[in-house]
N, C-alpha and C positions, 0 to 999 in steps of 0.2 A: 141709866144703870146698865152695866155690862156684867152679865152672868154667864158662867159656863158650867156644864155638867159633863164630867168625864166618866164614861162607862167603860170598864175594863174587865177582862176575863181573869179570874183568880189565877195567880201565879205568873201572869204575863208582864205586869208593870209593878215592880217591887215598891213597897212603901217608901224606901229611902230615895227613890227616884221622883216621887210625886212632888216634893217641894220644888225641885228644879224645874219640873214641867209647869207647875203653877206660876212660878216666877217668869218663865219664858212666855206663857200665854198672856199674863198680865202686861209684861213689857211690850209685847207685840201689839196687843189691843190698844194700849195707851199711845204707843208710837203712831199707829195707823189711824185710830179714831179720835185721839186727843183726850187729855185728862179731864177736860170740861164735860165729858159725856157722862159723868157721874161716878159713883163708887163701883168698885170691881169686886166680884165674888166668884168663887169656884167651889164645886163640891164633887164628890166621888161616889160612884156606885160600882160595887164589884159583883160580877155575876159568878155564882159558885161554879167550881169545876164540874164539868159534864152537864151543865145546864144551857150552854150556848153552842150551837152547831152551825156549820156552814158547809154545804156540799156533802152532808152526811157524816162529817168528821168534827171533832171538837174544834172550836174556832179560837183564834188568837186575836181577832179583830177588836180594836178599840174604837169608841165613838166619842168625839168631842163636839158637843152640841151647845151652841152659844145663843144668847139673847142679847141683841145690841140695840142701841137707841134707834127709833124710827127715822126713816129718811136716808139711810145709807145707800149711795149709788152702787150700781153693779160692779164697777171697776174697783172701788174701795173694798167692797165685800169680798170680791174674788182675791184681791191682794191679801186681805186679812186671813182668809182661809188657807191660801197657799203658804203664807209665812208661818202660820201656826203648824201646819203640816210639816214644813221643812224643819222647824225647831224640834217637833215631836220625833221625827226620824233621827235627827242628830243625837238626841238624848237617849232614846229608847233602843235604837237599832232596828225598830220595826220598819216595814216597807210600805209603799203606797197601797199595796193589797191588804194591809192590816189596819188601816185607819180610815175612818169616815169623819170629815169635819163639816159642820153645818152652822150657819148663823142666820137666825131669823130676827125680824124686827120685833121690838118689845110689844107693840100694839097688835101684832098679827094674832088672830084667834083661830086660825085653821087647825084642823086635826086635833082639836081639844077632845079629850076623852071625858065623857060624862056618864054617870050611872043612870040606869033606867028607873 
């Protein structure tokens, strides 16, 4: 399964742009990872205005966090993240300083938040 969570700041990525971004991320993922890697899904989280800061100022940074099938080699993972970034910049006009792209293996359990 290929899943992505896009976290954006309120007012930075308009609703009418998200469908195009979803299509670009899906096409890029399938092109690089292959359609046999399972179903694709994407979801969005919007951080309310004045809740996200960077360097003491309201941020415009977006985060595209992916979960991809286990066993992806470094070269393929790097290509995937770079291409997703390039498409995001083309569509949104954001810069490299305004986007974080990550892709972890489906089976990786690191940094899991658990309650006490």
